[in-house]
C-alpha positions in Angstrom: 0.0 0.0 0.0 2.8 2.4 0.9 4.4 1.8 -2.5 1.1 2.7 -4.2 0.7 5.9 -2.3 4.2 7.0 -3.0 3.6 6.4 -6.7 0.4 8.4 -6.7 2.1 11.4 -4.9 5.0 11.2 -7.3 2.7 11.5 -10.3 0.8 14.3 -8.7 4.0 16.2 -8.1 5.2 15.7 -11.7 1.9 16.7 -13.2 0.6 15.8 -16.6 -2.2 17.1 -18.7 -5.6 15.4 -18.8 -6.9 13.9 -22.0 -8.0 16.1 -24.8 -11.5 16.5 -26.3 -13.1 13.6 -28.1 -12.1 13.2 -31.8 -15.4 14.3 -33.3 -15.6 17.2 -30.9 -12.4 18.3 -32.6 -14.2 18.8 -35.9 -14.6 15.3 -37.5 -18.3 14.8 -36.9 -19.2 16.0 -40.4 -22.5 14.4 -41.0 -24.9 17.2 -39.6 -23.0 19.8 -41.6 -23.0 17.7 -44.8 -26.7 17.2 -44.6 -27.4 20.9 -44.3 -24.8 22.0 -46.9 -25.5 23.6 -50.2 -22.0 23.1 -51.6 -19.3 20.6 -50.6 -16.0 20.5 -52.4 -12.3 19.8 -52.1 -10.5 22.9 -53.2 -6.9 24.2 -53.4 -6.1 27.5 -51.8 -4.7 29.5 -54.8 -4.2 32.8 -53.1 -4.6 34.5 -49.7 -4.8 38.3 -49.7 -4.9 40.6 -46.6 -7.3 43.5 -47.0 -6.9 46.3 -44.4 -9.9 48.3 -43.5 -9.8 51.7 -41.6 -12.9 52.9 -39.8 -13.4 56.4 -38.6 -9.9 57.4 -39.6 -8.4 55.8 -36.5 -9.4 52.1 -36.1 -7.7 49.6 -38.4 -8.5 45.9 -38.9 -7.9 43.4 -41.6 -9.9 40.7 -43.2 -8.7 38.1 -45.7 -9.7 37.2 -49.2 -9.2 33.6 -50.2 -9.2 32.3 -53.7 -10.1 28.6 -54.0 -9.7 26.4 -57.1 -12.3 23.6 -57.0 -10.8 20.1 -57.4 -13.7 17.8 -56.5 -17.3 18.9 -56.1 -19.3 16.3 -54.1 -22.5 18.2 -53.4 -24.1 21.0 -55.3 -23.0 22.6 -58.5 -20.2 25.2 -58.9 -19.8 26.5 -62.5 -16.7 28.7 -62.2 -13.0 28.0 -62.1 -12.5 29.9 -58.9 -14.3 30.6 -55.7 -13.6 33.7 -53.7 -14.5 33.9 -50.1 -13.5 36.3 -47.3 -12.6 35.5 -43.7 -16.0 36.8 -42.8 -17.6 34.2 -45.1 -15.6 31.4 -43.6 -16.1 32.5 -40.1 -19.8 33.3 -39.7 -21.1 35.1 -36.7 -22.1 31.9 -34.8 -18.6 30.3 -35.1 -16.1 33.2 -34.7 -13.6 31.1 -32.9 -10.8 30.1 -35.3 -8.0 32.1 -36.9 -8.4 32.2 -40.7 -4.8 33.4 -40.9 -3.8 29.7 -40.6 -5.1 29.0 -44.1 -2.1 29.2 -46.5 -1.8 29.2 -50.3 -1.2 25.7 -51.8 -3.2 23.8 -49.2 -6.1 21.6 -50.1 -9.2 22.1 -47.9 -12.6 20.6 -47.5 -15.2 23.3 -47.9 -18.7 22.7 -46.4 -20.7 25.7 -47.3 -24.2 26.8 -46.7 -26.1 29.7 -48.3 -26.3 33.2 -47.1 -28.2 36.2 -48.4 -25.3 37.0 -50.7 -23.8 33.7 -51.6 -21.9 31.0 -49.7 -20.9 30.9 -46.1 -18.8 28.4 -44.0 -21.2 25.9 -42.3 -19.0 23.5 -40.3 -18.1 24.7 -36.9 -14.6 24.3 -35.4 -12.3 25.8 -32.8 -9.4 25.9 -35.4 -9.2 26.4 -39.1 -8.2 22.8 -39.6 -11.4 21.6 -37.9 -13.8 24.0 -39.6 -12.1 23.5 -43.0 -10.4 20.1 -42.8 -6.9 20.1 -44.3 -6.5 17.4 -47.0 -3.5 15.7 -48.5 -5.0 16.0 -51.9 -8.3 15.4 -53.7 -8.0 11.6 -53.1 -7.7 11.9 -49.3 -9.6 9.1 -47.5 -11.6 11.7 -45.6 -13.3 12.6 -48.9 -14.3 8.9 -49.4 -16.1 9.1 -46.1 -17.8 12.3 -47.1 -19.0 10.6 -50.3 -20.4 7.8 -48.3 -22.3 10.1 -45.9 -23.6 12.2 -48.8 -24.9 9.0 -50.5 -26.8 8.3 -47.3 -28.2 11.8 -46.7 -31.6 11.1 -48.3 -32.0 7.7 -46.6 -35.0 7.7 -44.3 -34.4 4.4 -42.6 -31.8 4.7 -39.8 -31.3 0.9 -39.7 -30.2 0.9 -43.4 -27.8 3.8 -42.6 -26.3 1.8 -39.7 -25.8 -1.3 -42.0 -24.1 0.7 -44.7 -21.9 2.5 -42.2 -20.8 -0.9 -40.8 -20.0 -2.1 -44.3 -18.1 1.0 -45.3 -16.0 1.0 -42.1 -14.6 -2.4 -43.0 -12.4 -0.8 -45.7 -11.8 2.5 -44.2 -9.0 3.9 -42.0 -7.5 7.2 -41.0 -9.7 10.3 -40.6 -12.3 8.8 -43.0 -12.9 6.0 -40.4 -13.2 8.6 -37.6 -15.9 10.4 -39.6 -17.9 7.2 -40.2 -17.5 6.1 -36.5 -18.9 9.5 -35.4 -22.0 8.8 -37.5 -22.3 5.3 -36.1 -22.0 6.7 -32.6 -25.2 8.8 -32.9 -27.1 5.6 -33.8 -25.7 3.4 -31.0 -29.1 2.1 -29.9 -29.6 0.6 -33.4 -26.0 -0.5 -33.9 -25.8 -2.3 -30.5 -28.1 -4.9 -31.9 -26.1 -5.5 -35.1 -23.2 -8.0 -35.1 -21.7 -6.2 -38.1 -21.5 -2.9 -36.1 -19.7 -4.5 -33.1 -17.3 -6.2 -35.5 -16.5 -3.0 -37.4 -15.8 -1.1 -34.2 -13.6 -4.0 -32.8 -11.5 -4.0 -35.9 -10.7 -0.3 -35.5 -9.8 -0.6 -31.8 -6.4 -1.9 -32.8 -5.9 0.4 -35.8 -2.3 1.7 -36.4 -3.8 5.2 -36.4 -4.1 6.4 -32.8 -6.9 8.8 -33.7 -8.9 5.9 -35.1 -8.3 3.9 -32.0 -9.5 6.7 -29.8 -12.7 7.2 -31.9 -13.3 3.4 -31.9 -13.0 3.2 -28.1 -15.5 6.0 -27.8 -18.0 4.2 -30.0 -17.3 1.0 -28.2 -18.3 2.7 -25.0 -21.5 4.0 -26.7 -22.4 0.5 -27.9 -21.8 -1.1 -24.4 -24.0 1.6 -22.8 -26.7 1.2 -25.5 -26.8 -2.6 -25.3 -29.8 -2.9 -23.0 -30.4 -6.5 -24.1 -27.0 -7.5 -22.7 -25.5 -9.5 -25.6 -22.9 -11.4 -23.5 -20.8 -12.6 -26.5 -20.5 -9.2 -28.1 -19.7 -7.5 -24.9 -17.0 -10.0 -24.0 -15.5 -9.7 -27.5 -15.7 -5.9 -27.3 -13.9 -5.8 -23.9 -11.2 -8.2 -25.4 -10.7 -5.7 -28.2 -10.4 -2.8 -25.8 -7.8 -4.8 -23.8 -5.8 -5.4 -27.0 -5.9 -1.6 -27.7 -4.7 -0.8 -24.2 -1.7 -3.2 -24.6 -0.5 -1.8 -27.9 3.0 -0.3 -27.6 2.3 2.9 -29.6 -0.6 4.8 -28.2 -1.6 8.2 -26.8 -3.2 9.6 -23.6 -6.5 10.1 -25.5 -6.6 6.6 -26.7 -5.8 5.1 -23.3 -8.4 7.2 -21.5 -11.1 6.5 -24.1 -10.4 2.7 -23.8 -10.6 2.8 -20.0 -13.8 4.8 -20.1 -15.2 2.1 -22.5 -14.2 -0.6 -19.9 -16.3 1.2 -17.3 -19.3 0.9 -19.7 -18.7 -2.9 -19.9 -17.8 -3.8 -16.3 -20.0 -7.0 -16.5 -17.6 -8.3 -19.2 -14.5 -7.0 -17.4 -15.2 -9.2 -14.4 -14.6 -12.4 -16.4 -11.5 -11.1 -18.2 -8.3 -11.5 -16.2 -6.3 -9.2 -18.5 -8.9 -6.5 -18.2 -9.0 -6.7 -14.4 -5.2 -6.5 -14.3 -5.2 -3.4 -16.5 -7.5 -1.5 -14.1 -5.8 -2.7 -10.9 -5.0 0.3 -8.8 -1.3 -0.6 -8.4 -0.8 -1.0 -12.2 1.3 1.6 -14.0 -0.3 4.8 -15.2 1.1 8.0 -16.7 -1.7 10.6 -16.4 -4.5 11.8 -14.1 -7.0 11.0 -16.9 -5.9 7.4 -17.0 -6.0 7.0 -13.3 -9.4 8.7 -12.9 -10.9 6.4 -15.6 -9.4 3.3 -13.9 -10.9 4.4 -10.6 -14.3 4.6 -12.3 -14.0 1.0 -13.4 -12.8 -0.3 -10.0 -15.7 1.5 -8.3 -18.2 -0.4 -10.5 -16.6 -3.9 -10.0 -17.4 -6.4 -7.2 -14.6 -5.9 -4.7 -13.0 -7.3 -1.6 -12.1 -5.6 1.7 -8.6 -5.0 0.6 -9.6 -3.0 -2.5 -12.1 -1.1 -0.5 -9.4 -0.1 2.0 -7.1 0.8 -0.8 -9.7 3.2 -2.4 -10.3 4.7 1.1 -6.6 5.4 1.5 -6.4 6.9 -2.0 -9.1 9.3 -1.1 -7.6 10.1 2.3 -4.1 10.7 0.8 -5.2 12.5 -2.3 -4.1 16.2 -2.2 -7.0 18.5 -1.6 -6.2 20.5 -4.7 -5.6 17.5 -7.0 -7.1 17.7 -10.5 -10.9 17.9 -10.4 -11.4 14.8 -12.5 -9.2 12.6 -10.3 -10.9 13.9 -7.1 -14.4 13.2 -8.6 -13.4 9.7 -9.7 -11.9 8.8 -6.3 -14.9 10.2 -4.4 -17.5 8.3 -6.6 -15.5 5.1 -6.5 -15.5 5.3 -2.7 -19.2 6.1 -2.7 -20.0 3.1 -4.8 -17.9 0.7 -2.9 -18.7 1.8 0.6 -22.3 2.9 0.2 -23.7 4.6 3.3 -20.3 4.0 5.1 -18.7 6.3 2.6 -20.3 9.3 4.3 -17.7 9.7 7.1 -14.8 9.8 4.7 -16.4 12.2 2.3 -17.5 14.5 5.0 -14.0 14.5 6.6 -12.5 15.4 3.3 -15.0 18.2 2.8 -14.2 19.6 6.2 -10.5 19.7 5.4 -11.2 21.4 2.1 -13.6 24.0 3.6 -11.0 24.8 6.3 -8.6 25.8 3.5 -11.2 27.7 1.6 -11.5 25.1 -1.2 -14.7 24.0 -2.9 -16.3 20.6 -2.3 -18.1 20.0 -5.5 -16.5 16.6 -6.3 -17.4 15.1 -2.9 -21.0 16.4 -3.2 -21.4 14.9 -6.6 -20.5 11.5 -5.2 -23.3 11.7 -2.6 -25.9 10.5 -5.1 -24.5 7.0 -5.0 -24.3 7.2 -1.2 -28.0 8.3 -0.9 -29.0 5.4 -3.2 -28.2 2.9 -0.4 -28.7 5.2 2.7 -31.4 4.3 5.2 -31.3 7.8 6.7 -30.3 10.2 3.9 -31.7 13.1 6.0 -29.0 12.9 8.7 -26.3 12.7 6.1 -27.7 15.9 4.4 -27.9 17.7 7.8 -24.2 16.9 8.4 -23.2 18.2 5.0 -25.3 21.3 5.2 -23.5 22.2 8.5 -20.4 22.7 6.4 -21.7 26.1 5.2 -21.9 25.3 1.6 -22.0 28.0 -1.1 -25.2 28.4 -3.1 -23.6 26.6 -6.0 -22.6 23.7 -3.7 -26.1 23.6 -2.2 -27.5 23.2 -5.6 -25.1 20.2 -6.3 -26.3 18.7 -3.1 -29.9 19.0 -4.2 -29.1 17.3 -7.5 -27.5 14.4 -5.6 -30.6 14.3 -3.3 -33.2 14.2 -6.0 -33.9 10.5 -5.7 -33.7 10.6 -1.9 -35.8 13.7 -1.2 -38.3 13.4 1.6 -40.2 15.5 4.1 -37.2 15.9 6.3 -35.6 18.0 3.6 -38.3 20.6 3.6 -36.8 23.0 6.3 -33.4 23.1 4.4 -35.2 23.7 1.1 -37.2 26.5 2.6 -33.9 28.2 3.6 -32.7 28.0 0.0 -35.6 30.0 -1.5 -33.5 33.1 -1.7 -34.3 35.3 -4.8 -30.7 36.4 -4.9 -29.7 32.9 -6.0 -32.1 32.2 -8.8 -30.8 28.8 -9.9 -30.6 27.4 -6.3 -34.0 28.8 -5.6 -35.6 27.1 -8.6 -34.0 23.8 -7.8 -35.3 24.0 -4.2 -38.8 25.0 -5.3 -39.0 22.1 -7.8 -37.9 19.6 -5.1 -40.6 21.0 -2.7 -43.2 20.4 -5.4 -41.9 16.9 -5.9 -42.0 16.2 -2.1 -45.7 17.2 -2.4 -46.6 17.5 1.3 -48.6 20.2 3.2 -45.4 21.4 4.9 -43.7 21.7 1.5 -46.6 23.8 0.2 -46.5 25.9 3.3 -42.8 26.6 2.8 -43.3 27.6 -0.8 -46.4 29.6 -0.3 -44.7 32.7 1.0 -42.4 32.8 -2.0 -45.1 32.7 -4.7 -45.1 36.4 -5.3 -41.3 36.4 -5.8 -41.3 33.9 -8.6 -40.5 35.6 -11.9 -41.0 32.7 -14.3 -44.7 32.9 -15.0 -45.1 29.3 -16.1 -43.4 28.0 -13.0 -45.5 30.5 -10.9 -48.6 28.9 -12.2 -47.2 25.4 -11.5 -46.7 26.5 -7.9 -50.2 27.9 -7.8 -51.6 24.5 -8.8 -49.4 22.8 -6.2 -50.6 25.2 -3.5 -54.2 24.7 -4.6 -53.8 20.9 -4.2 -52.9 21.5 -0.6 -55.7 23.9 0.1 -54.0 27.3 -0.5 -55.8 29.7 -2.9 -53.0 32.3 -3.2 -52.4 31.6 -6.9 -55.9 31.8 -8.1 -55.7 35.4 -9.3 -52.5 34.7 -11.3 -54.2 31.6 -12.9 -57.4 33.5 -13.8 -55.5 36.5 -15.3 -53.3 34.3 -17.6 -55.6 31.4 -18.6 -56.4 33.0 -22.0 -52.7 33.1 -23.0 -52.0 30.1 -25.3 -48.6 29.5 -23.9 -49.9 29.3 -20.3 -53.4 28.0 -20.8 -52.9 24.4 -19.7 -51.0 25.2 -16.6 -53.3 28.0 -15.7 -56.5 26.0 -16.0 -54.9 23.1 -14.1 -54.2 25.6 -11.3 -57.8 26.8 -11.3 -59.0 23.2 -11.1 -56.5 22.3 -8.4 -57.5 25.4 -6.3 -61.2 24.6 -7.0 -62.4 27.8 -5.3 -66.0 28.2 -4.5 -67.7 30.0 -7.4 -65.1 28.9 -10.0 -67.6 27.0 -12.0 -70.0 30.0 -12.2 -67.1 32.2 -13.1 -66.0 30.0 -16.0 -69.6 29.8 -17.3 -69.8 33.6 -17.2 -66.4 34.0 -19.0 -67.6 31.6 -21.7 -70.9 33.4 -22.2 -69.7 37.0 -22.1 -66.3 36.9 -23.8 -65.9 37.7 -27.5 -62.3 36.3 -27.4 -61.8 32.7 -28.5 -58.8 32.3 -26.2 -60.9 33.1 -23.1 -63.6 30.8 -24.3 -61.1 27.9 -24.9 -59.7 28.4 -21.4 -63.2 28.4 -19.9 -64.2 25.2 -21.6 -61.0 23.5 -20.5 -61.4 24.7 -16.9 -65.0 23.5 -16.7 -63.9 20.0 -17.9 -61.1 19.9 -15.2 -63.6 21.1 -12.6 -65.9 18.3 -13.5 -68.7 20.7 -14.4 -71.4 19.5 -16.9 -72.9 23.0 -17.2 -71.9 23.4 -20.8 -71.4 19.7 -21.7 -74.1 19.6 -24.4 -72.7 22.7 -26.1 -69.2 21.4 -25.8 -70.1 18.2 -27.5 -71.7 20.1 -30.4 -68.5 22.1 -30.8 -66.3 19.0 -30.7 -68.3 17.5 -33.6 -67.1 20.3 -35.8 -63.3 19.8 -35.9 -62.9 23.0 -37.9 -64.5 25.0 -35.1 -62.0 27.3 -33.3 -63.0 25.8 -30.0 -62.8 22.2 -31.1 -59.4 21.3 -29.5 -60.5 22.7 -26.1 -63.9 20.9 -26.4 -62.2 17.5 -27.1 -60.1 17.8 -24.0 -62.9 19.0 -21.8 -65.1 16.1 -22.8 -62.3 13.7 -22.1 -61.8 15.3 -18.7 -65.6 14.7 -18.1 -65.3 11.1 -19.2 -68.0 11.5 -21.9 -67.8 8.4 -24.0 -69.4 10.2 -27.0 -66.0 11.8 -27.6 -64.3 8.5 -28.4 -65.2 8.3 -32.1 -64.5 12.0 -32.4 -61.0 11.6 -31.1 -60.3 8.8 -33.6 -61.2 11.2 -36.4 -59.3 14.1 -34.8 -56.1 12.1 -34.8 -56.1 12.1 -38.6 -56.3 15.9 -38.7 -53.4 17.9 -40.2 -54.3 20.8 -37.9 -51.6 20.4 -35.3 -53.8 21.9 -32.5 -56.6 19.4 -33.2 -54.3 16.4 -33.4 -52.4 17.4 -30.3 -55.7 18.0 -28.4 -56.8 14.5 -29.5 -53.6 12.9 -28.2 -53.9 14.7 -24.9 -57.6 13.7 -24.6 -56.9 10.1 -25.6 -54.9 9.2 -22.4 -57.7 9.5 -19.8 -60.3 7.9 -22.2 -58.1 4.9 -22.8 -57.5 4.5 -19.1 -61.2 4.7 -18.2 -62.7 3.0 -21.2 -60.1 0.5 -22.3 -62.7 -1.9 -23.8 -64.0 0.9 -26.2 -60.7 2.3 -27.3 -59.4 -0.1 -29.9 -59.9 2.4 -32.8 -58.4 5.2 -30.7 -55.2 3.1 -30.0 -54.9 2.3 -33.7 -55.0 6.0 -34.5 -52.4 6.8 -31.9 -50.1 4.1 -33.3 -50.4 5.5 -36.8 -49.8 9.0 -35.6 -46.7 8.1 -33.5 -45.2 6.5 -36.6 -46.0 9.4 -38.9 -42.8 11.4 -39.8 -44.9 14.3 -41.1 -46.7 14.8 -37.8 -45.3 17.4 -35.3 -42.9 16.0 -32.8 -45.0 17.1 -29.8 -48.0 15.2 -31.3 -46.0 12.1 -32.0 -44.5 12.1 -28.5 -47.9 12.5 -26.8 -49.3 9.6 -29.0 -46.3 7.4 -28.0 -46.8 8.3 -24.3 -50.5 7.5 -24.4 -49.7 4.0 -25.8 -46.9 3.5 -23.2 -49.0 4.7 -20.3 -51.8 2.2 -21.4 -49.2 -0.6 -21.8 -50.6 -1.2 -25.2 -49.3 -4.4 -26.8 -48.3 -2.5 -30.0 -46.1 0.0 -28.3 -42.9 -2.1 -28.8 -43.5 -2.2 -32.6 -44.2 1.5 -32.6 -41.0 2.2 -30.8 -39.0 0.0 -33.2 -40.4 1.8 -36.2 -39.8 5.2 -34.6 -36.2 4.2 -33.8 -35.6 3.6 -37.5 -37.1 6.9 -38.6 -34.5 9.4 -39.7 -36.7 12.3 -38.9 -36.4 11.9 -35.2 -32.6 12.6 -35.3 -31.9 16.0 -33.7 -35.4 16.2 -32.2 -36.7 15.9 -28.7 -38.3 12.6 -29.7 -35.1 10.7 -29.9 -34.2 10.8 -26.2 -37.7 9.7 -25.3 -37.6 6.8 -27.8 -34.2 5.7 -26.4 -35.5 5.8 -22.8 -38.5 3.7 -23.6 -36.6 1.2 -25.8 -34.3 0.6 -22.8 -37.1 0.5 -20.3 -39.1 -2.0 -22.3 -36.0 -3.9 -23.6 -37.3 -3.8 -27.2 -35.5 -6.0 -29.7 -35.1 -4.1 -32.9 
């Protein structure tokens, strides 16, 4: 043990740099830019000319004019022998981060250009000129082969076909071209993880002679291991074996080592049965950098361990300098938290006390508390001890994040003290946790701060929460804003939760006296949530006319009332190309399916069709999917599989939701 501690201190004193950014974060994830581009070409820089500009007779600055000779046009049409662009064209406002003076005459560059109001403009972002405008050896560079492959796939609507073709293309690709294709495979890891060809392609590149390719392959291997929710034991074992082979290669880099170790952390189940892998992550094995050691600690913290290893991690944390690199401190704290569970509390608090005494922050130890709280029988006493350390507002917020899954009524007094309008982020986090705790005491703590809330949407959420617990303070806010389309839902939900005496009469009066459709929509919705049948017959008549301005509100109100006559109307409304009608129908479908399951077959069929429809709005598709999921409909797995293959969900809010449900339901694609 002493030998280990001396080695650790020695490396800390020598100091080394952490690993650099991931490969495609350095500019080689080209696919999004290529899809959006109007012109893609390889071009030689013929001339670079500095153009000085004097403003106001005193201020001087220069921009540059670049003359490019097209060598290979891969997307779009360029009909002239030269292309002139300025540094302002190549460095558009959103990406003013690289120095265009690094572009020299004679170089060959990849130009990925979009359209501006006057012509072409640089489209691919980067922190250096070589990232934004990749430098090529010539017009036969392998990077261009990868670009051609991605351009050939840009109109493909089936993500599964894209994954298959990427796997095939990777088999014959190396160098930066392979990195570009690996980046595209990475964003479709949930599909690729169920394809043997994808695993094989990534494994083959784990031991590439090109260190950059090895790094990218390790990053994709980690993505596949995380996305493999079906737990393909054979593929996982082979993948870990490939990562081990990469780690034992003689010629490597810090980036490649760290990426490989991070990948091992994603496949700890396969690491356990691989003696070579366990030897590589042993805490007394040789390491050169903080990044490597932090990644190794992450693996060890996830593995089944014995008392000796646990003691070793405890001593590492105790001996680790209080100003050691943040990544290393975080890894050691989390490893100790995972291995020791509730018992890790004393060591973490002791370290925090030492750091606080020296005026140092304790973020790393606080971030490790989430794994401690996961096994703690009395998370409240641990939190009280930590709060006594006089945490800064930012540190208190980190503690609340760690406490999210262990928040209980005993946290209410501390949260009440954090509702300080001077610290808006902490205040919001504390208020949200009070709403989640959902007790009378939580409502009482939040009540006095309702007027101080500046976010109107959240203010109305608080009003509904208070109303649920018998406080009517937010009624005026809800009533005043219920006609605003952006706040209508949360406002009428607050009115219904408060359920103040006379609310029903007030809504009927608003409906009858107002000449504004927005007020009438809100009144109909509120009456439905209040359970009032005062206008049910008129509401049903409106709902039967889907082109009526009040139809969306009427559909939802009838569903809130449980009126079975709305069922056939909802099935028709789901087919509407009016987004507001279709969305209202999906929102109304949930309670009707729940309460009238035996009569909802046609409605479920319509929801399944809508969720699959790439032309429907994302918010409508998501609600349709959620309705099927909440109803545990037998067709939801097939719907999820179809949506996972749909290219239109990439870059949308639908994709994370689909991924979450795929994993939760363990859908085989």
